[in-house]
C-alpha angles and dihedrals in degrees: 000000000000134000089250091055093051093043091054093051092049092046092050090051091049094051094043096246090118128042118230092242091053091049091050090052090054090048095045092099096037094131104031145343122221114218097170094245095042140023111216114217100222092170096059098093091052090052102039107015093246130084123235116281122215117238103206100191111106094014125108121244089248092053093050091048091047093052092048092046090058094043089054088068087067127061102242127116109254128222128181121184134197093025129163132221090256090056091050092052091053093046093049089058090064099028116029091179092064111121118220120201106196094192095052092034090227138136115210126188116185111206098165141010113253125210106268120214116232088239126076142214122236120213110201120193123200094203140004089249088064092059098101091060093040092050091050088056093046095047090048092052092046097050088053092057107268134131110236129199115200120212111185136197101359100135128153095267086076103019093169087075090064093052090057087064099043096111091056092044096048093050094054118105090223133003125218109201117195120193142153130186106054093346097231101143098082090056090054093048092043090056096055106038134067095213132086117279121208109199120207117192115206131204090239113123147075125291100289088055084078094211093306099320094115091052091047094051092045091054093044091052095044114140091211114100127232097041124131121186130214127196126288112290091357099142090150093058091050093049092048094050092045090053091053091050093045091052098047 
């Protein structure tokens, strides 16, 4: 439920194109829609500027498809994260234009073009193994109307690779830095840019990485300023926050 959607209904009532009873029917689910297994927050875009996003993990393919089928009756762009191949197959039956990104494990459905800021977000990946989380961040930022520049495999084991991309990094409005292992890359980037850095620890690493805990603690205890940290493997959270910053 967007401001444009409400404005059109009110305008149609004002001009006589839409009867009041018909308008009320369209507004009946203005706050939420009960599906039995889910309650869709239709009011979220009006409150926060962004529509609800579907977290696929733990849901059945039929539930994900059912949620998307209802959301298609609205005009918002639709994003589902942590999806499986079975979920994608069900969604494609009702929406052939849905775009599946197998690396990010996302389904994206673009219903409208959003105003794009002149600035961009960089998504910087320490290693190729961090790409699933980085792509989740990038896809999230893009579906919300942002230009994204991807910088891949520039971790501290070969730090000269990062310096080759410094012009692109320094010109970004905000930098998302995704790293596993010891999680050092956000500290490096935070020490050489004058823009916000959103650090994303990943669960990539050997045993003492503790499923991403070592990277998380390393990022939280960084001595570089201007770094915020999201949860382990939370590419979506990083992409969402970066979009909010980029659109301030």
